[in-house]
C-alpha positions in Angstrom: -191.0 45.8 -200.3 -187.8 43.7 -199.0 -185.9 45.3 -202.0 -185.8 48.5 -199.9 -182.7 46.6 -198.1 -180.6 46.9 -201.4 -181.3 50.6 -202.0 -178.8 52.0 -199.5 -176.1 50.0 -201.1 -177.3 50.3 -204.8 -178.0 54.1 -204.7 -174.5 55.4 -203.9 -172.9 52.7 -205.7 -174.5 53.1 -209.0 -174.5 57.0 -208.8 -170.6 56.7 -208.1 -170.0 54.6 -211.1 -172.0 57.0 -213.4 -170.0 60.0 -212.0 -166.9 58.4 -213.0 -168.0 58.9 -216.5 -168.8 62.6 -215.9 -165.4 63.7 -214.2 -165.0 67.1 -215.6 -168.9 68.2 -214.9 -168.4 69.2 -211.4 -171.9 70.8 -211.0 -173.6 67.7 -212.3 -171.3 65.3 -209.8 -172.5 67.7 -206.9 -176.3 67.4 -207.8 -176.2 63.7 -208.4 -174.3 62.9 -205.2 -176.6 65.0 -203.2 -179.6 63.5 -204.6 -178.5 59.8 -204.0 -177.8 60.5 -200.4 -181.0 62.3 -199.8 -182.8 59.2 -201.5 -180.8 57.0 -199.1 -182.1 59.1 -196.2 -185.8 58.6 -197.5 -185.2 54.8 -198.0 -183.7 54.5 -194.4 -186.7 56.0 -192.8 -188.9 53.7 -195.0 -187.1 50.8 -193.9 -187.1 51.7 -190.3 -190.9 51.9 -190.3 -191.0 48.7 -192.2 -188.9 46.9 -189.5 -191.0 48.6 -186.8 -194.3 47.4 -188.2 -193.1 43.9 -189.7 -190.1 42.9 -187.9 -186.5 42.1 -189.1 -186.4 42.3 -193.0 -184.3 39.9 -195.1 -183.6 39.6 -198.8 -181.8 36.5 -200.3 -180.1 37.9 -203.4 -180.4 35.7 -206.6 -183.2 33.6 -204.8 -180.8 31.4 -203.2 -182.1 30.4 -199.7 -180.1 31.1 -196.5 -177.3 30.0 -195.7 -176.2 29.1 -199.2 -176.9 32.5 -201.0 -176.0 36.2 -200.3 -178.2 37.5 -197.5 -179.1 41.1 -196.6 -180.6 41.8 -193.1 -182.1 44.7 -191.8 -182.8 44.9 -188.2 -183.7 48.2 -186.2 -179.8 48.8 -185.2 -179.0 48.4 -188.9 -181.8 50.9 -190.0 -180.8 53.6 -187.2 -177.2 53.5 -188.2 -178.3 53.8 -191.8 -180.2 57.1 -191.1 -177.6 58.5 -189.0 -175.0 57.6 -191.8 -177.0 59.1 -194.5 -177.7 62.6 -192.5 -174.0 62.8 -191.8 -172.9 62.1 -195.4 -175.2 64.7 -196.7 -174.0 67.3 -194.0 -170.2 66.5 -195.2 -171.0 66.6 -198.7 -172.5 69.9 -198.8 -169.6 71.3 -196.7 -167.2 69.7 -199.2 -168.8 72.0 -202.0 -167.3 75.1 -200.5 -164.2 73.5 -199.1 -162.6 70.6 -201.0 -161.3 72.7 -204.1 -161.8 72.2 -207.8 -158.4 70.3 -208.3 -159.7 67.7 -205.8 -163.3 67.6 -207.1 -162.0 66.7 -210.6 -160.0 63.8 -209.0 -162.9 61.6 -208.5 -163.9 63.1 -205.1 -167.5 62.6 -205.3 -167.5 58.9 -206.7 -165.1 57.9 -204.0 -167.1 59.6 -201.4 -170.2 57.5 -202.6 -168.2 54.4 -202.5 -167.3 54.9 -199.1 -170.9 55.2 -198.1 -171.6 52.2 -199.9 -169.1 50.1 -198.1 -170.4 51.6 -194.7 -174.3 50.8 -195.5 -173.3 47.4 -196.9 -171.4 46.6 -193.6 -174.6 47.4 -191.8 -176.9 45.3 -193.8 -175.0 42.2 -194.7 -175.9 39.0 -193.1 -172.7 37.1 -194.0 -169.3 37.3 -192.5 -167.4 37.1 -195.8 -169.5 39.9 -197.4 -168.9 41.9 -194.1 -165.3 41.7 -195.1 -166.0 42.7 -198.7 -167.7 45.6 -197.5 -165.0 46.7 -195.2 -162.5 46.6 -198.1 -164.9 48.8 -200.3 -164.9 51.6 -198.0 -161.3 51.1 -196.9 -160.2 51.3 -200.4 -162.0 54.5 -201.1 -160.7 55.7 -197.8 -157.1 54.9 -198.7 -157.4 57.5 -201.6 -159.6 60.3 -200.0 -157.0 60.4 -197.2 -154.4 61.4 -199.6 -156.6 64.0 -201.2 -154.2 67.2 -201.1 -151.0 65.4 -201.3 -149.1 67.0 -198.6 -146.2 65.5 -197.0 -147.6 64.7 -193.6 -150.7 63.4 -195.3 -148.9 60.8 -197.0 -147.0 59.7 -194.1 -149.9 59.4 -191.9 -151.8 57.6 -194.8 -149.1 54.9 -195.0 -149.6 54.2 -191.3 -153.4 54.1 -191.8 -153.0 51.6 -194.8 -150.7 49.4 -193.3 -152.8 48.9 -190.1 -155.8 48.2 -192.1 -154.2 45.9 -194.4 -152.9 43.7 -191.3 -156.3 44.1 -189.8 -157.8 42.7 -193.0 -155.2 39.8 -193.2 -156.3 38.8 -189.7 -160.0 39.2 -190.6 -159.6 36.7 -193.4 -157.5 34.3 -191.0 -160.6 34.4 -188.7 -163.1 33.8 -191.3 -161.2 30.8 -192.6 -161.0 29.3 -189.2 -164.6 29.8 -188.5 -165.5 28.3 -191.7 -163.3 25.4 -190.9 -164.9 24.7 -187.7 -168.6 25.3 -188.5 -168.9 24.9 -192.3 -171.0 28.2 -192.5 -170.2 32.2 -192.9 -173.9 33.2 -192.8 -174.2 35.1 -189.6 -177.6 33.5 -188.4 -176.2 30.0 -189.3 -173.1 30.6 -187.3 -175.2 31.3 -184.4 -177.1 28.3 -184.7 -174.0 26.1 -185.3 -172.1 27.5 -182.3 -174.9 27.2 -180.0 -175.2 23.5 -181.0 -171.5 22.6 -180.7 -170.9 25.0 -177.8 -168.3 28.0 -177.6 -165.4 26.0 -176.6 -161.9 27.3 -176.2 -160.9 27.3 -179.8 -164.0 29.2 -180.8 -163.5 31.7 -178.0 -159.9 32.1 -179.4 -161.4 32.8 -182.7 -163.9 35.1 -181.0 -160.9 37.1 -179.5 -159.2 37.3 -183.0 -162.2 38.6 -184.4 -162.5 41.2 -181.4 -158.8 42.3 -182.0 -159.4 42.8 -185.7 -162.5 45.0 -185.1 -161.0 46.9 -182.3 -157.9 48.0 -184.7 -160.7 49.2 -187.3 -162.9 50.8 -184.4 -160.0 52.4 -182.5 -160.5 50.3 -179.4 -157.2 50.5 -177.4 -155.4 49.8 -180.8 -155.7 53.5 -181.9 -152.3 54.2 -182.4 -152.9 55.1 -186.1 -156.0 57.2 -185.5 -154.8 60.6 -184.2 -152.5 61.3 -187.0 -154.7 59.8 -189.7 -158.0 61.8 -188.7 -156.0 65.0 -188.3 -154.3 65.3 -191.9 -157.2 65.2 -194.7 -159.1 67.9 -195.7 -162.1 68.9 -193.2 -165.1 67.3 -195.0 -163.0 63.9 -195.3 -161.8 64.0 -191.7 -165.4 64.7 -190.5 -166.8 61.6 -192.2 -164.0 59.5 -191.4 -164.4 60.6 -187.6 -168.3 60.0 -187.8 -168.3 56.7 -189.7 -165.2 54.7 -189.9 -164.8 53.8 -186.3 -168.4 53.0 -186.0 -168.3 50.4 -188.5 -165.8 48.6 -186.4 -168.2 49.2 -183.3 -171.0 47.9 -185.2 -169.1 44.6 -186.1 -168.2 44.0 -182.6 -171.7 44.6 -181.5 -173.1 42.2 -184.2 -170.7 39.5 -183.7 -170.8 39.4 -179.8 -174.5 39.7 -179.5 -175.5 37.2 -182.2 -172.3 34.8 -182.7 -170.2 34.9 -179.7 -172.3 35.4 -176.9 -172.0 32.3 -175.0 -168.8 33.1 -172.8 -169.5 36.5 -171.7 -167.3 36.1 -168.5 -164.3 35.8 -170.9 -165.1 37.7 -174.2 -167.2 40.6 -172.9 -164.9 41.1 -169.7 -162.0 41.5 -172.4 -164.0 43.9 -174.3 -164.8 45.8 -171.0 -160.8 46.1 -170.1 -160.3 47.1 -173.5 -163.0 50.0 -173.3 -161.7 51.1 -169.8 -158.1 51.4 -171.0 -159.4 53.2 -174.1 -161.3 55.8 -172.2 -158.5 56.5 -169.9 -155.8 56.9 -172.7 -158.2 58.9 -174.7 -159.2 61.2 -171.9 -155.5 61.8 -171.1 -154.6 62.8 -174.7 -157.6 64.9 -175.1 -157.1 66.7 -172.0 -153.1 66.8 -172.4 -152.6 68.2 -175.9 -153.2 72.1 -176.9 -153.8 71.2 -180.7 -157.4 71.4 -181.8 -157.2 68.4 -184.1 -155.4 66.1 -181.4 -158.2 67.1 -178.9 -161.0 66.1 -181.2 -159.5 62.8 -182.4 -158.7 61.8 -178.8 -162.4 62.5 -178.1 -163.3 60.0 -180.7 -161.2 57.4 -179.1 -163.1 58.2 -175.6 -166.6 57.7 -177.1 -165.4 54.3 -178.7 -164.7 53.1 -175.3 -167.8 54.4 -173.8 -170.0 52.8 -176.3 -168.4 49.4 -175.5 -169.2 49.7 -172.0 -173.0 49.3 -172.8 -172.3 46.1 -174.9 -170.2 44.9 -171.8 -173.1 45.0 -169.6 -175.5 42.8 -171.7 -178.6 44.6 -170.1 -181.6 46.3 -171.8 -180.7 49.6 -170.3 -176.9 49.2 -171.2 -177.5 48.2 -174.8 -180.2 50.9 -175.3 -177.5 53.5 -174.1 -175.1 52.4 -176.4 -177.2 52.7 -179.4 -178.6 56.2 -178.2 -174.7 57.4 -177.9 -173.7 55.6 -181.1 -176.4 57.6 -183.1 -175.3 60.8 -181.1 -171.8 60.3 -181.7 -172.1 59.9 -185.5 -173.7 63.1 -185.6 -171.5 65.0 -182.9 -168.3 63.9 -184.2 -169.2 65.2 -187.7 -170.2 68.6 -186.1 -167.1 69.2 -184.2 -164.7 68.0 -187.0 -166.4 70.4 -189.4 -166.3 73.3 -186.7 -162.5 72.4 -185.9 -161.7 72.3 -189.6 -163.3 75.8 -190.2 -161.4 77.2 -187.1 -158.2 75.9 -189.0 -159.5 77.5 -192.4 -160.1 80.7 -190.8 -156.8 81.0 -188.6 -154.2 79.0 -190.5 -153.4 77.0 -187.4 -154.7 74.3 -185.2 -152.5 75.1 -182.2 -154.8 76.7 -179.6 -152.0 79.1 -178.3 -152.4 81.0 -181.6 -156.2 81.3 -181.7 -158.5 83.4 -179.8 -161.6 85.4 -179.5 -163.4 84.0 -182.7 -166.8 84.1 -181.3 -166.7 87.8 -181.7 -166.5 87.6 -185.4 -168.3 84.3 -185.9 -170.9 83.9 -183.1 -172.7 81.2 -184.9 -169.7 78.9 -185.2 -168.9 79.6 -181.5 -172.4 78.7 -180.1 -172.8 75.7 -182.4 -169.7 74.3 -181.1 -170.6 75.0 -177.4 -173.9 73.1 -178.1 -171.9 70.2 -179.4 -169.5 70.4 -176.4 -172.2 70.2 -173.8 -173.9 67.4 -175.9 -170.6 65.4 -175.9 -170.5 65.8 -172.1 -174.2 64.5 -171.8 -175.8 67.7 -170.5 -179.6 67.3 -170.7 -181.8 67.6 -172.9 -179.0 67.4 -175.6 -178.3 64.1 -177.5 -175.5 62.7 -175.6 -177.7 62.7 -172.3 -179.8 59.7 -172.5 -177.0 57.7 -173.9 -174.8 58.4 -170.9 -177.4 57.8 -168.5 -178.8 54.4 -169.8 -175.3 53.1 -170.4 -174.0 54.1 -167.0 -177.2 52.4 -165.6 -176.7 49.3 -167.4 -173.0 48.9 -166.4 -173.9 49.4 -162.9 -177.0 47.0 -163.0 -174.4 44.2 -164.5 -172.1 44.7 -161.6 -169.2 46.3 -163.7 -168.8 49.3 -161.2 -165.5 50.0 -162.0 -166.4 50.3 -165.7 -169.1 52.6 -165.0 -166.7 55.0 -162.6 -164.2 55.1 -165.5 -166.9 56.2 -167.9 -168.0 59.0 -165.7 -164.4 60.2 -165.1 -163.8 60.0 -168.8 -167.0 62.4 -169.1 -165.3 64.7 -167.0 -162.2 64.7 -169.3 -164.3 65.3 -172.1 -165.8 68.3 -170.5 -162.4 69.7 -169.7 -160.9 69.2 -173.1 -163.9 70.7 -174.6 -164.2 73.6 -172.4 -160.5 74.1 -172.8 -161.0 74.3 -176.6 -163.9 76.6 -176.5 -162.3 79.0 -174.0 -159.0 79.2 -176.1 -160.3 79.2 -179.5 -163.6 81.2 -179.1 -163.3 83.2 -176.0 -160.7 85.9 -174.9 -159.1 88.7 -176.9 -159.9 88.8 -180.7 -156.4 88.2 -182.5 -157.3 88.2 -186.0 -159.5 90.9 -187.9 -161.7 89.9 -190.6 -159.2 91.0 -193.1 -156.3 89.1 -191.6 -158.3 85.8 -191.5 -156.9 83.1 -193.9 -160.3 82.0 -195.2 -164.1 82.6 -195.1 -167.2 80.8 -193.8 -168.9 81.4 -196.8 -170.9 78.1 -197.5 -169.5 76.3 -194.6 -171.9 77.4 -192.0 -175.1 75.8 -193.5 -174.1 72.2 -193.2 -172.8 72.5 -189.8 -176.1 74.3 -188.7 -177.9 71.4 -190.5 -176.3 68.8 -188.4 -176.5 70.8 -185.2 -180.1 71.0 -185.7 -180.3 67.2 -186.2 -178.3 66.7 -182.9 -180.2 68.9 -180.9 -183.6 67.2 -182.3 -182.2 63.9 -181.3 -182.0 65.0 -177.8 -185.0 67.4 -177.3 -187.3 64.8 -179.5 -185.7 61.7 -178.2 -189.2 60.4 -177.3 -189.9 60.1 -181.3 -187.2 57.5 -181.6 -187.5 56.0 -178.3 -189.6 52.9 -179.6 -187.1 52.4 -182.5 -184.2 52.3 -180.0 -185.9 50.1 -177.7 -186.7 47.6 -180.5 -183.1 47.7 -181.7 -182.0 46.8 -178.2 -184.6 43.7 -177.9 -183.4 42.5 -181.1 -179.9 42.5 -180.1 -180.4 40.9 -177.0 -182.4 38.2 -178.5 -180.5 36.5 -181.4 -183.3 34.1 -182.0 -185.4 37.1 -183.6 -182.5 37.7 -186.2 -182.1 33.8 -186.8 -186.1 33.4 -187.4 -185.9 36.4 -189.8 -183.4 34.8 -192.0 -184.7 31.3 -192.1 -188.4 31.8 -192.1 
């Protein structure tokens, strides 16, 4: 049954490779892509239940025992992120059916989409630092091509910034891997944890930890987010939504994994530094979200705020804080896909992202307007929607740990989210209707269903939170007790 661990990686990978052969058969590409991602949802649920009943699951590829072979490790944190990733990828894929365009579909859109999901899923499941780097590169290479789909001049300019930033981050990632291997003689995450516990996290290892933090911060948009607002606002809507939902989350996952399993011995240095980065990120993201009147920029700066807020729970290193971060991370994957899909639909209908030129859409598109309103309330943390528990537990954990300044900044950032989203709602959906149906630049045909699907999932996550409480609690316990991970790998 441990073979379930490889299914979320193999399913999209093999399907993507098959689809390259059937480049011109668009209907077959759509069907096979959807089937592969639906199958990934099923395997993610099965894996969650297996971990709930039997603890952390491991698979040693090729029969090589850890730490010598390639290890796949599935704990509850990984499994929850796999499920959220699969649900969001299905929503964005279905949205792409009606929005991406035949020309782009023939340019290997579906294989690239599946390769991106392969890399994301692999990052969540690998138990080896070098293979984490490999999985990062898999989804980054796919994203380099996807971000240029459409070929507009602004796209190409922003894509260069995105590509160069990630190439630099990847180079530093390899440098960090080399230093860590030279110090410890291993790259298996569980073995690294043991070695560093034995030799102690001295100044050199703490410096390497800071190097890894900078690398993952660049990829997560934690303070070093200069590439993010432009990069996430130029691709087609389905691609921008999957980027906003997933790509920064892989960087967040890597920080959580490394600083709860490997570099957790000097929290007064490493975790305080993460807290400072998180606080500055929330402040700058909040100012950006509230200061702009461009729809796409408001949404991308809200991505930045959420990165800082999720990190606050990690800084606390308390059960409540970690639990809150997990809840909010799952919520944020769903909700960012929703708001980016709705934002892209607004631009599709009106031909502009400038809020000064958009008004009164709710009269012609009430479903779109109210789904956005639900998503906005959820982002702020209004009960009983999906953002509520994450905000409450994270804030509680931060206060319990004595980081009152970080908790206060998190609450202030929530107010800035509220202001920016209400501003967006009041400008785009409320007020006098400017465009008639005949004057609109596009149609919502085929676009509302995937948004509604993800909205239902988000509402269910909030209203039915009790159903996943046990899973989240187990995930938090496993993150706070690295010995559980180590024992699972070496048993």
